[in-house]
Steps between C-alpha positions, in 0.01 A plus 500: 500500500873457534541213749813650652698802390883472476689571821690827511852440371792688346528462125785653308700515180767744375244782453265493796444350844139438603473491876194493731358849518559677832453847637875541485463523117262801519754787489666367183163405349363850565809650338454271199130569436314660787277781391550424130152497347623323184665217696182443699255570218376140460543389858202435734628771737557870454857625462632533856599857578706411808712212628233445760232452230727259312569314824125460553453349152799270551373393847163416340669268254723343760201429728279361220513122486395511133838653400868425541671834434858552393719806487690524173855596579730606212831324513664801334390749776429268791171691553135401474357631174145353514297204623305206362289222653383148465126496539218262559295390193141423610334242276817342358691197620881494504517864385669803646483863387779747464377852550490817712820585317653845469849631427647849528548678166879471527473126418227516236616345175792325667563132579327529839150391405614206286738386775224519762252312285748224413582451869135500607377272222789258548430483874124456450553201277767357734241519778264282299258753346402421143379851405602859566240771457580866421235765474492870409267782418377500137640854472848401622649412157855526626438222752314284249791523258743407781291196598479384140876544463568259787265236354158588643217370288186718491224294660222754498371830630283531806264782413415740785714289730545766769489871558804716456590751769322770293175301509507390132472133412820311425502222242774260600714322239610149613813321382624152594827310480484118528784292641556308174514830301750670731831330407492634143408850617767490773768396250398781265508757778841379625645519148378861471696619805 
């Protein structure tokens, strides 16, 4: 179990600002991806059909002491375009998970995901963690490729890890980034910008 999750902070670079998720972000977040089945396809919650439904999901994350949620704000637009969290990692010492991440389609295949992950991984290691965990559904190949691209090493697949919303079993693909591996990956990612 993660001894203590990072405190909510603002993290930013020239592409994004990650700020503690609040209900004030909900209107922009709903505009970015509310009701979009493809955006929410791999999430552990159904696509919210209204701002109130999205607010309920956001409130659940904000009230859950196993997560530290961030709104992802695009520096170009000044609007929230998705969210991501730090999460507890039961069974592992000095580890933190990055997950519960989604972005509106308008920022897919842009610098947003890479910028977010660099900020979050940098901050995790600055906080003293030695390992960052990232997980995704075995069917979510786009996410697996993105995780590999930032330096995630495939550590295994948890078979029948949990049920999807449709009742089928999800196999969960697990990736890790270690603190001593990160500088080389970070330099490569920064050069590619």
